[in-house]
Z-matrix of the N, CA and C atoms (Angstrom, degrees):
N
C 1 1.454
C 2 1.532 1 108.83
N 3 1.333 2 115.06 1 124.87
C 4 1.465 3 120.15 2 -178.94
C 5 1.521 4 108.84 3 -115.99
N 6 1.326 5 116.48 4 118.04
C 7 1.454 6 122.23 5 -179.65
C 8 1.527 7 109.23 6 -109.22
N 9 1.323 8 116.33 7 134.57
C 10 1.455 9 121.39 8 179.65
C 11 1.534 10 109.35 9 -92.01
N 12 1.328 11 115.92 10 93.78
C 13 1.465 12 121.05 11 -179.77
C 14 1.530 13 111.94 12 -79.70
N 15 1.324 14 117.21 13 -5.51
C 16 1.464 15 120.57 14 -175.83
C 17 1.524 16 113.29 15 -89.25
N 18 1.336 17 117.33 16 -1.72
C 19 1.461 18 119.14 17 -178.31
C 20 1.529 19 112.13 18 -71.53
N 21 1.340 20 116.51 19 -24.35
C 22 1.469 21 119.56 20 177.38
C 23 1.523 22 108.71 21 -113.37
N 24 1.318 23 114.96 22 150.81
C 25 1.465 24 120.09 23 -175.44
C 26 1.520 25 112.35 24 -63.60
N 27 1.357 26 116.14 25 -30.40
C 28 1.468 27 118.96 26 -177.92
C 29 1.523 28 113.42 27 -88.70
N 30 1.332 29 117.16 28 -0.28
C 31 1.465 30 120.39 29 177.76
C 32 1.512 31 114.38 30 72.88
N 33 1.326 32 116.30 31 22.59
C 34 1.465 33 121.43 32 -178.51
C 35 1.525 34 110.61 33 -111.51
N 36 1.338 35 114.99 34 150.29
C 37 1.466 36 120.76 35 173.14
C 38 1.526 37 108.44 36 -126.21
N 39 1.344 38 117.22 37 149.17
C 40 1.465 39 119.93 38 176.49
C 41 1.525 40 110.58 39 -68.42
N 42 1.336 41 114.62 40 142.59
C 43 1.468 42 121.22 41 175.72
C 44 1.526 43 108.01 42 -124.60
N 45 1.319 44 115.53 43 109.46
C 46 1.467 45 121.54 44 179.50
C 47 1.518 46 108.01 45 -86.99
N 48 1.326 47 116.09 46 126.40
C 49 1.466 48 121.13 47 -177.32
C 50 1.526 49 108.69 48 -103.41
N 51 1.328 50 115.55 49 124.21
C 52 1.465 51 122.31 50 -175.19
C 53 1.523 52 109.89 51 -126.59
N 54 1.331 53 116.56 52 136.59
C 55 1.462 54 120.11 53 175.68
C 56 1.531 55 108.95 54 -66.41
N 57 1.307 56 116.98 55 127.90
C 58 1.467 57 121.43 56 -176.39
C 59 1.524 58 112.35 57 -66.37
N 60 1.329 59 117.77 58 -26.80
C 61 1.459 60 121.34 59 -177.73
C 62 1.525 61 112.40 60 -91.21
N 63 1.338 62 116.69 61 -52.77
C 64 1.468 63 120.21 62 -174.80
C 65 1.518 64 112.52 63 -84.51
N 66 1.325 65 117.08 64 -19.19
C 67 1.469 66 124.32 65 -176.47
C 68 1.518 67 112.69 66 70.40
N 69 1.326 68 118.37 67 10.21
C 70 1.458 69 121.33 68 176.80
C 71 1.526 70 110.15 69 -75.66
N 72 1.335 71 115.88 70 143.62
C 73 1.465 72 120.77 71 174.59
C 74 1.524 73 107.92 72 -78.72
N 75 1.329 74 116.20 73 126.51
C 76 1.459 75 121.44 74 -175.23
C 77 1.524 76 112.62 75 -95.81
N 78 1.328 77 116.53 76 -40.31
C 79 1.455 78 120.17 77 -177.48
C 80 1.520 79 110.30 78 -168.08
N 81 1.321 80 115.20 79 173.28
C 82 1.456 81 122.42 80 174.71
C 83 1.521 82 107.84 81 -129.47
N 84 1.321 83 116.57 82 133.63
C 85 1.456 84 121.52 83 175.72
C 86 1.515 85 108.70 84 -137.95
N 87 1.326 86 115.86 85 -172.88
C 88 1.464 87 120.59 86 -179.19
C 89 1.517 88 109.90 87 -129.12
N 90 1.325 89 115.01 88 146.34
C 91 1.455 90 120.77 89 -179.48
C 92 1.517 91 110.75 90 -131.86
N 93 1.323 92 114.97 91 145.38
C 94 1.462 93 120.62 92 163.88
C 95 1.527 94 106.90 93 -105.96
N 96 1.320 95 116.52 94 -175.33
C 97 1.466 96 119.02 95 -177.03
C 98 1.523 97 111.27 96 -61.68
N 99 1.330 98 116.85 97 -39.59
C 100 1.462 99 120.55 98 -178.60
C 101 1.526 100 111.04 99 -64.39
N 102 1.336 101 116.82 100 -41.33
C 103 1.466 102 120.73 101 178.91
C 104 1.524 103 110.83 102 -64.73
N 105 1.332 104 116.43 103 -41.68
C 106 1.466 105 120.27 104 178.18
C 107 1.525 106 110.63 105 -63.65
N 108 1.319 107 116.63 106 -44.10
C 109 1.472 108 120.27 107 179.42
C 110 1.525 109 111.08 108 -59.77
N 111 1.339 110 116.26 109 -44.44
C 112 1.460 111 119.84 110 -179.18
C 113 1.523 112 110.75 111 -66.77
N 114 1.330 113 116.45 112 -38.22
C 115 1.475 114 120.69 113 178.04
C 116 1.525 115 110.67 114 -61.39
N 117 1.321 116 116.13 115 -44.87
C 118 1.466 117 120.27 116 -179.70
C 119 1.523 118 111.78 117 -67.00
N 120 1.313 119 116.16 118 -36.35
C 121 1.466 120 120.43 119 -177.45
C 122 1.525 121 111.95 120 -73.83
N 123 1.340 122 116.27 121 -47.20
C 124 1.466 123 120.47 122 -174.39
C 125 1.521 124 112.82 123 -88.32
N 126 1.336 125 117.25 124 -14.27
C 127 1.468 126 122.77 125 -177.65
C 128 1.528 127 112.12 126 63.35
N 129 1.346 128 115.54 127 24.07
C 130 1.461 129 122.20 128 173.26
C 131 1.524 130 106.73 129 -129.78
N 132 1.336 131 116.28 130 134.90
C 133 1.457 132 119.67 131 -174.03
C 134 1.529 133 110.75 132 -63.89
N 135 1.323 134 114.92 133 127.45
C 136 1.457 135 123.20 134 175.52
C 137 1.523 136 108.66 135 -124.41
N 138 1.324 137 115.93 136 129.06
C 139 1.462 138 122.04 137 -179.80
C 140 1.522 139 110.28 138 -107.87
N 141 1.328 140 114.63 139 169.88
C 142 1.449 141 120.17 140 165.38
C 143 1.515 142 106.75 141 -102.47
N 144 1.318 143 117.45 142 119.52
C 145 1.461 144 122.16 143 -179.49
C 146 1.527 145 109.83 144 -81.04
N 147 1.326 146 115.58 145 118.56
C 148 1.466 147 119.66 146 179.13
C 149 1.525 148 111.63 147 -71.92
N 150 1.323 149 117.69 148 -24.96
C 151 1.471 150 120.37 149 179.55
C 152 1.532 151 111.44 150 -84.57
N 153 1.345 152 116.12 151 -41.20
C 154 1.467 153 119.73 152 -178.37
C 155 1.531 154 112.33 153 -87.31
N 156 1.341 155 115.66 154 -12.24
C 157 1.466 156 121.25 155 179.85
C 158 1.522 157 112.73 156 58.37
N 159 1.335 158 115.10 157 40.85
C 160 1.468 159 119.82 158 179.28
C 161 1.525 160 109.44 159 -157.19
N 162 1.330 161 115.61 160 168.78
C 163 1.460 162 120.26 161 173.93
C 164 1.519 163 109.68 162 -72.48
N 165 1.337 164 116.38 163 145.28
C 166 1.473 165 119.69 164 171.37
C 167 1.514 166 108.68 165 -144.87
N 168 1.298 167 115.25 166 132.61
C 169 1.456 168 121.98 167 178.19
C 170 1.523 169 108.02 168 -88.60
N 171 1.320 170 115.65 169 124.14
C 172 1.464 171 119.68 170 -179.71
C 173 1.521 172 108.73 171 -59.56
N 174 1.333 173 115.92 172 122.62
C 175 1.455 174 120.80 173 -179.00
C 176 1.515 175 113.93 174 100.46
N 177 1.340 176 117.68 175 -0.87
C 178 1.471 177 119.26 176 -177.05
C 179 1.530 178 112.17 177 -63.33
N 180 1.326 179 117.47 178 -25.01
C 181 1.460 180 121.03 179 176.45
C 182 1.518 181 112.06 180 -105.25
N 183 1.340 182 116.63 181 -41.89
C 184 1.466 183 120.45 182 -175.12
C 185 1.523 184 113.40 183 -83.88
N 186 1.335 185 116.95 184 -23.66
C 187 1.461 186 120.57 185 -173.38
C 188 1.516 187 112.79 186 85.56
N 189 1.335 188 116.67 187 0.04
C 190 1.469 189 121.18 188 -179.80
C 191 1.528 190 109.56 189 -90.01
N 192 1.317 191 115.65 190 72.65
C 193 1.461 192 121.07 191 -177.17
C 194 1.528 193 111.68 192 -73.19
N 195 1.325 194 114.88 193 157.11
C 196 1.459 195 122.68 194 173.84
C 197 1.524 196 107.30 195 -111.22
N 198 1.333 197 116.44 196 102.72
C 199 1.464 198 121.78 197 -175.92
C 200 1.524 199 110.38 198 -83.74
N 201 1.313 200 115.90 199 122.17
C 202 1.468 201 121.91 200 -171.68
C 203 1.526 202 111.52 201 -73.23
N 204 1.331 203 114.69 202 131.46
C 205 1.467 204 121.86 203 172.84
C 206 1.527 205 109.17 204 -100.93
N 207 1.323 206 116.77 205 -49.62
C 208 1.469 207 120.56 206 174.71
C 209 1.519 208 110.48 207 -158.97
N 210 1.324 209 115.09 208 161.76
C 211 1.463 210 122.25 209 -179.75
C 212 1.523 211 108.51 210 -129.31
N 213 1.335 212 115.60 211 132.22
C 214 1.466 213 121.02 212 177.64
C 215 1.520 214 109.08 213 -127.56
N 216 1.325 215 115.84 214 148.93
C 217 1.454 216 119.69 215 172.34
C 218 1.527 217 108.91 216 -107.86
N 219 1.342 218 115.96 217 155.14
C 220 1.464 219 119.61 218 -177.39
C 221 1.524 220 110.58 219 -82.71
N 222 1.330 221 115.37 220 -178.53
C 223 1.461 222 121.23 221 -173.71
C 224 1.529 223 112.96 222 -66.03
N 225 1.345 224 117.61 223 -23.74
C 226 1.464 225 121.01 224 178.97
C 227 1.527 226 112.81 225 -95.88
N 228 1.322 227 116.63 226 0.97
C 229 1.468 228 122.34 227 179.32
C 230 1.530 229 112.96 228 58.89
N 231 1.357 230 115.85 229 34.00
C 232 1.460 231 117.65 230 179.37
C 233 1.534 232 112.98 231 -134.87
N 234 1.325 233 116.35 232 15.19
C 235 1.464 234 121.62 233 176.10
C 236 1.526 235 108.40 234 -146.06
N 237 1.329 236 115.94 235 139.81
C 238 1.467 237 121.54 236 179.39
C 239 1.519 238 110.39 237 -107.17
N 240 1.323 239 115.72 238 143.46
C 241 1.462 240 123.04 239 170.39
C 242 1.521 241 106.18 240 -119.21
N 243 1.338 242 115.49 241 115.36
C 244 1.460 243 119.90 242 -174.99
C 245 1.525 244 109.42 243 -115.93
N 246 1.330 245 116.09 244 115.54
C 247 1.460 246 121.91 245 177.37
C 248 1.527 247 108.25 246 -86.33
N 249 1.336 248 115.93 247 132.71
C 250 1.463 249 120.37 248 -174.28
C 251 1.523 250 111.41 249 -136.12
N 252 1.323 251 114.32 250 162.38
C 253 1.456 252 122.27 251 164.47
C 254 1.526 253 105.85 252 -108.77
N 255 1.343 254 117.39 253 107.10
C 256 1.462 255 119.31 254 -176.14
C 257 1.519 256 112.42 255 -77.49
N 258 1.335 257 115.32 256 144.62
C 259 1.464 258 121.38 257 171.48
C 260 1.528 259 107.28 258 -101.63
N 261 1.306 260 117.10 259 99.09
C 262 1.458 261 120.27 260 -179.39
C 263 1.514 262 111.74 261 83.18
N 264 1.346 263 116.46 262 -172.18
C 265 1.462 264 120.80 263 -179.24
C 266 1.517 265 111.05 264 -66.20
N 267 1.329 266 116.00 265 150.72
C 268 1.462 267 120.67 266 -177.88
C 269 1.524 268 112.33 267 -88.84
N 270 1.316 269 116.96 268 -41.85
C 271 1.462 270 120.58 269 -174.21
C 272 1.531 271 111.73 270 -76.98
N 273 1.331 272 116.33 271 147.72
C 274 1.475 273 121.39 272 178.44
C 275 1.528 274 111.64 273 -64.91
N 276 1.346 275 116.61 274 -16.59
C 277 1.467 276 120.35 275 178.44
C 278 1.533 277 111.87 276 -79.87
N 279 1.332 278 116.50 277 -10.35
C 280 1.461 279 120.85 278 -177.18
C 281 1.513 280 113.08 279 99.49
N 282 1.330 281 117.07 280 -0.95
C 283 1.459 282 121.47 281 178.90
C 284 1.530 283 110.12 282 -80.58
N 285 1.320 284 115.60 283 154.81
C 286 1.471 285 120.19 284 178.50
C 287 1.524 286 111.42 285 -60.46
N 288 1.341 287 116.28 286 -36.39
C 289 1.461 288 121.33 287 -179.08
C 290 1.523 289 109.28 288 -130.79
N 291 1.319 290 115.75 289 166.19
C 292 1.463 291 120.14 290 177.90
C 293 1.527 292 111.91 291 -78.08
N 294 1.326 293 117.17 292 3.37
C 295 1.464 294 122.17 293 174.80
C 296 1.527 295 110.08 294 -109.14
N 297 1.331 296 114.97 295 15.32
C 298 1.464 297 121.82 296 177.95
C 299 1.526 298 112.06 297 56.86
N 300 1.323 299 115.85 298 40.64
C 301 1.460 300 121.52 299 178.37
C 302 1.519 301 109.78 300 -113.95
N 303 1.321 302 115.11 301 152.47
C 304 1.458 303 120.40 302 175.82
C 305 1.524 304 109.09 303 -75.75
N 306 1.308 305 116.72 304 133.79
C 307 1.462 306 121.36 305 179.99
C 308 1.531 307 109.87 306 -88.47
N 309 1.321 308 115.19 307 72.82
C 310 1.458 309 120.10 308 -179.38
C 311 1.524 310 109.77 309 -113.36
N 312 1.314 311 115.31 310 160.35
C 313 1.457 312 120.63 311 -179.16
C 314 1.516 313 110.88 312 -66.73
N 315 1.311 314 115.07 313 144.94
C 316 1.463 315 121.10 314 172.38
C 317 1.519 316 107.23 315 -123.59
N 318 1.309 317 115.14 316 135.59
C 319 1.465 318 120.03 317 -178.24
C 320 1.522 319 110.73 318 -111.89
N 321 1.325 320 115.69 319 34.27
C 322 1.459 321 120.52 320 178.11
C 323 1.516 322 112.04 321 61.19
N 324 1.335 323 116.60 322 -132.53
C 325 1.460 324 120.26 323 -177.39
C 326 1.529 325 111.57 324 -63.31
N 327 1.326 326 117.72 325 -27.92
C 328 1.463 327 118.91 326 178.77
C 329 1.526 328 111.14 327 -62.67
N 330 1.332 329 117.22 328 -34.66
C 331 1.466 330 119.86 329 175.73
C 332 1.524 331 110.71 330 -68.29
N 333 1.334 332 116.49 331 -38.47
C 334 1.470 333 120.68 332 175.38
C 335 1.519 334 109.70 333 -60.85
N 336 1.334 335 115.80 334 -46.02
C 337 1.463 336 120.73 335 -179.69
C 338 1.531 337 111.14 336 -63.77
N 339 1.320 338 116.42 337 -38.44
C 340 1.460 339 120.85 338 177.91
C 341 1.534 340 109.98 339 -59.42
N 342 1.332 341 116.26 340 -41.71
C 343 1.467 342 120.53 341 178.66
C 344 1.524 343 111.81 342 -68.07
N 345 1.326 344 117.09 343 -37.80
C 346 1.471 345 120.86 344 177.83
C 347 1.522 346 110.42 345 -62.77
N 348 1.330 347 116.51 346 -44.30
C 349 1.466 348 120.99 347 178.33
C 350 1.524 349 109.80 348 -59.12
N 351 1.333 350 116.83 349 -45.01
C 352 1.465 351 120.60 350 -179.74
C 353 1.530 352 111.05 351 -63.04
N 354 1.336 353 116.54 352 -42.74
C 355 1.467 354 120.24 353 179.75
C 356 1.519 355 111.57 354 -62.80
N 357 1.320 356 116.30 355 -43.20
C 358 1.466 357 119.49 356 -178.57
C 359 1.525 358 111.33 357 -70.71
N 360 1.317 359 115.62 358 -32.72
C 361 1.469 360 119.18 359 176.26
C 362 1.528 361 110.44 360 -64.02
N 363 1.333 362 115.81 361 -40.31
C 364 1.458 363 120.87 362 -174.87
C 365 1.524 364 113.69 363 -96.10
N 366 1.328 365 116.90 364 7.43
C 367 1.466 366 120.45 365 -177.57
C 368 1.525 367 110.48 366 -61.69
N 369 1.334 368 114.80 367 133.27
C 370 1.467 369 119.71 368 -179.79
C 371 1.533 370 111.16 369 -118.92
N 372 1.349 371 115.94 370 19.13
C 373 1.467 372 118.36 371 -177.07
C 374 1.525 373 112.74 372 -90.16
N 375 1.327 374 116.05 373 7.03
C 376 1.455 375 120.03 374 176.86
C 377 1.519 376 114.74 375 86.46
N 378 1.330 377 116.94 376 -9.72
C 379 1.467 378 119.00 377 178.60
C 380 1.516 379 109.55 378 -76.05
N 381 1.313 380 115.71 379 150.16
C 382 1.458 381 119.99 380 -177.84
C 383 1.522 382 109.28 381 -119.31
N 384 1.312 383 115.97 382 92.95
C 385 1.454 384 120.66 383 177.23
C 386 1.527 385 109.02 384 -79.37
N 387 1.310 386 115.14 385 168.20
C 388 1.465 387 120.20 386 176.87
C 389 1.524 388 110.11 387 -58.57
N 390 1.343 389 115.78 388 -43.66
C 391 1.462 390 120.33 389 -179.37
C 392 1.525 391 110.52 390 -62.12
N 393 1.329 392 116.65 391 -47.13
C 394 1.468 393 120.38 392 -179.95
C 395 1.523 394 111.08 393 -60.97
N 396 1.327 395 116.25 394 -39.53
C 397 1.471 396 119.43 395 -178.87
C 398 1.522 397 111.41 396 -66.20
N 399 1.336 398 117.10 397 -34.63
C 400 1.469 399 119.53 398 176.88
C 401 1.521 400 110.96 399 -65.85
N 402 1.322 401 116.22 400 -44.05
C 403 1.464 402 119.06 401 178.51
C 404 1.524 403 111.01 402 -63.18
N 405 1.316 404 116.98 403 -35.92
C 406 1.468 405 120.77 404 178.67
C 407 1.522 406 111.27 405 -64.28
N 408 1.335 407 116.61 406 -33.22
C 409 1.466 408 121.11 407 -178.09
C 410 1.530 409 111.91 408 -77.46
N 411 1.326 410 116.83 409 -16.41
C 412 1.460 411 119.66 410 173.54
C 413 1.518 412 115.41 411 97.44
N 414 1.326 413 113.88 412 174.14
C 415 1.463 414 122.54 413 -172.48
C 416 1.523 415 112.34 414 -63.44
N 417 1.330 416 118.03 415 -36.01
C 418 1.464 417 119.65 416 -178.60
C 419 1.522 418 111.52 417 -63.27
N 420 1.345 419 116.83 418 -41.71
C 421 1.464 420 120.72 419 179.78
C 422 1.522 421 110.72 420 -68.01
N 423 1.338 422 116.28 421 -40.64
C 424 1.463 423 119.63 422 179.61
C 425 1.526 424 110.39 423 -64.12
N 426 1.332 425 116.48 424 -45.05
C 427 1.468 426 120.67 425 179.05
C 428 1.526 427 110.78 426 -63.10
N 429 1.321 428 116.62 427 -38.09
C 430 1.466 429 121.07 428 177.97
C 431 1.528 430 110.47 429 -61.97
N 432 1.343 431 116.75 430 -42.41
C 433 1.467 432 120.72 431 179.44
C 434 1.526 433 110.90 432 -63.03
N 435 1.326 434 116.97 433 -39.91
C 436 1.465 435 119.82 434 178.05
C 437 1.526 436 109.83 435 -62.62
N 438 1.331 437 116.30 436 -41.96
C 439 1.467 438 120.14 437 177.52
C 440 1.512 439 112.18 438 -61.63
N 441 1.325 440 116.89 439 -43.86
C 442 1.471 441 121.19 440 178.93
C 443 1.522 442 110.84 441 -61.57
N 444 1.332 443 115.62 442 -45.77
C 445 1.467 444 119.13 443 -178.70
C 446 1.530 445 111.33 444 -67.66
N 447 1.328 446 117.38 445 -33.29
C 448 1.464 447 120.64 446 177.37
C 449 1.529 448 110.54 447 -64.42
N 450 1.328 449 116.05 448 -43.46
C 451 1.471 450 120.20 449 178.82
C 452 1.522 451 110.55 450 -62.73
N 453 1.345 452 116.35 451 -44.46
C 454 1.461 453 120.00 452 -179.79
C 455 1.527 454 111.30 453 -63.66
N 456 1.328 455 116.66 454 -35.82
C 457 1.468 456 120.37 455 178.23
C 458 1.528 457 110.59 456 -66.77
N 459 1.328 458 116.40 457 -42.02
C 460 1.466 459 120.47 458 178.58
C 461 1.528 460 110.53 459 -63.01
N 462 1.317 461 116.81 460 -42.62
C 463 1.469 462 120.77 461 179.23
C 464 1.525 463 110.55 462 -60.03
N 465 1.336 464 115.69 463 -46.58
C 466 1.470 465 119.18 464 -178.98
C 467 1.525 466 111.82 465 -68.79
N 468 1.332 467 117.39 466 -28.18
C 469 1.460 468 120.61 467 178.77
C 470 1.521 469 111.12 468 -65.15
N 471 1.333 470 116.90 469 -27.41
C 472 1.460 471 121.06 470 -177.81
C 473 1.522 472 112.00 471 -85.46
N 474 1.348 473 116.60 472 -9.79
C 475 1.465 474 120.68 473 176.91
C 476 1.528 475 109.58 474 -99.27
N 477 1.331 476 115.50 475 -177.55
C 478 1.469 477 120.33 476 -176.43
C 479 1.522 478 113.74 477 -106.08
N 480 1.331 479 117.27 478 11.82
C 481 1.454 480 119.91 479 -178.29
C 482 1.541 481 109.21 480 -94.50
N 483 1.319 482 114.86 481 97.09
C 484 1.470 483 119.94 482 -177.15
C 485 1.523 484 111.94 483 -63.88
N 486 1.332 485 116.63 484 -34.81
C 487 1.464 486 120.17 485 -178.98
C 488 1.523 487 111.10 486 -62.92
N 489 1.319 488 116.57 487 -44.08
C 490 1.464 489 120.44 488 178.84
C 491 1.528 490 111.17 489 -68.93
N 492 1.316 491 116.56 490 -36.18
C 493 1.469 492 119.76 491 178.15
C 494 1.530 493 110.46 492 -62.31
N 495 1.343 494 116.66 493 -45.26
C 496 1.460 495 119.92 494 178.92
C 497 1.523 496 111.37 495 -65.56
N 498 1.328 497 116.69 496 -37.90
C 499 1.468 498 121.33 497 178.97
C 500 1.529 499 110.38 498 -61.16
N 501 1.326 500 116.15 499 -47.90
C 502 1.464 501 119.89 500 -179.42
C 503 1.531 502 111.60 501 -69.99
N 504 1.332 503 116.34 502 -33.62
C 505 1.468 504 119.95 503 176.96
C 506 1.522 505 110.57 504 -63.57
N 507 1.335 506 116.49 505 -40.81
C 508 1.469 507 120.60 506 177.77
C 509 1.524 508 110.59 507 -64.33
N 510 1.344 509 116.45 508 -41.64
C 511 1.471 510 120.24 509 176.68
C 512 1.526 511 111.30 510 -60.26
N 513 1.326 512 115.50 511 -42.71
C 514 1.468 513 120.40 512 -179.60
C 515 1.525 514 110.77 513 -62.80
N 516 1.324 515 116.22 514 -47.50
C 517 1.461 516 119.89 515 -178.33
C 518 1.535 517 110.84 516 -64.29
N 519 1.324 518 116.64 517 -41.52
C 520 1.465 519 121.36 518 179.35
C 521 1.528 520 111.00 519 -59.85
N 522 1.318 521 116.57 520 -48.11
C 523 1.466 522 119.73 521 -178.64
C 524 1.529 523 111.70 522 -71.17
N 525 1.325 524 116.69 523 -31.03
C 526 1.462 525 119.69 524 176.20
C 527 1.530 526 110.27 525 -65.55
N 528 1.331 527 116.50 526 -38.88
C 529 1.464 528 120.01 527 178.00
C 530 1.529 529 110.99 528 -64.97
N 531 1.320 530 116.77 529 -33.87
C 532 1.464 531 120.36 530 174.75
C 533 1.531 532 109.82 531 -66.12
N 534 1.330 533 116.24 532 -43.03
C 535 1.462 534 120.62 533 178.45
C 536 1.528 535 111.35 534 -62.02
N 537 1.324 536 116.35 535 -41.54
C 538 1.463 537 120.22 536 177.69
C 539 1.528 538 110.83 537 -55.35
N 540 1.338 539 115.55 538 -48.29
C 541 1.467 540 119.11 539 -179.26
C 542 1.518 541 111.74 540 -66.38
N 543 1.323 542 116.39 541 -36.25
C 544 1.464 543 119.69 542 178.67
C 545 1.528 544 110.90 543 -62.92
N 546 1.329 545 116.23 544 -30.01
C 547 1.465 546 120.93 545 178.86
C 548 1.531 547 112.01 546 -90.17
N 549 1.347 548 116.84 547 -1.84
C 550 1.454 549 120.41 548 177.51
C 551 1.516 550 114.69 549 87.64
N 552 1.329 551 117.11 550 21.64
C 553 1.459 552 121.02 551 -178.72
C 554 1.523 553 111.55 552 -119.34
N 555 1.337 554 115.19 553 168.67
C 556 1.461 555 121.92 554 179.86
C 557 1.530 556 109.54 555 -131.14
N 558 1.323 557 115.43 556 174.48
C 559 1.462 558 120.25 557 175.67
C 560 1.529 559 110.85 558 -61.13
N 561 1.326 560 117.15 559 -32.42
C 562 1.471 561 120.39 560 178.89
C 563 1.525 562 111.69 561 -64.14
N 564 1.333 563 116.52 562 -32.41
C 565 1.466 564 119.64 563 177.04
C 566 1.529 565 110.82 564 -67.04
N 567 1.321 566 116.09 565 -38.77
C 568 1.470 567 119.87 566 177.49
C 569 1.521 568 109.85 567 -67.50
N 570 1.337 569 116.25 568 -41.57
C 571 1.462 570 120.25 569 177.50
C 572 1.525 571 110.41 570 -58.35
N 573 1.333 572 116.98 571 -44.47
C 574 1.465 573 121.51 572 -179.03
C 575 1.529 574 111.05 573 -62.13
N 576 1.328 575 116.83 574 -40.40
C 577 1.461 576 121.09 575 178.93
C 578 1.536 577 110.91 576 -64.41
N 579 1.335 578 116.33 577 -42.84
C 580 1.462 579 119.87 578 179.34
C 581 1.527 580 111.36 579 -66.85
N 582 1.336 581 116.61 580 -35.87
C 583 1.457 582 120.06 581 177.41
C 584 1.530 583 110.81 582 -64.20
N 585 1.335 584 116.44 583 -39.26
C 586 1.480 585 120.12 584 178.03
C 587 1.526 586 110.42 585 -60.18
N 588 1.314 587 116.51 586 -39.63
C 589 1.460 588 120.48 587 -177.98
C 590 1.521 589 111.75 588 -71.06
N 591 1.324 590 116.49 589 -21.80
C 592 1.464 591 121.17 590 -177.45
C 593 1.520 592 111.71 591 -85.71
N 594 1.332 593 117.71 592 -10.05
C 595 1.472 594 120.65 593 -178.74
C 596 1.524 595 111.89 594 -80.28
């Protein structure tokens, strides 16, 4: 990896810190060659502090270290992207990130859909959506729907119609997400269970 530290007058390059698991950006700091070398050697993120005019390892006082998973440079060789496993909150304020955001997993549109299901379940405007009606019918009906959709998905898997297989797979996943919420769980709980099995 070749970084061009000469592009800025102070010999520093930005280092974007990203959680290796959630992919959330945790903070931004600056590094010179010495800071990068120490980071690579110790496997803990070390910055160059522009205010203190010295190297500082994130967590040297708080104990909230940023353990390095990998380091990448950008296409212009003047910015670093460092994937880490954080120990505790990253920001000095106690927040998970320096943008005061929770460092939780996001599953793209599935997270959006999870929120929609929750909103429709808790809707108090008197409207009766399909999701709300399923919750009203109770856990047995929701579980039954998941079973029906699972059977339909298996049937389509044995045929050659990919479009129908994907359609039924989407139905299965949608109803399973409803069942998860009915049982008081989220996609993050499933992720945590799968991570345990991978250890």
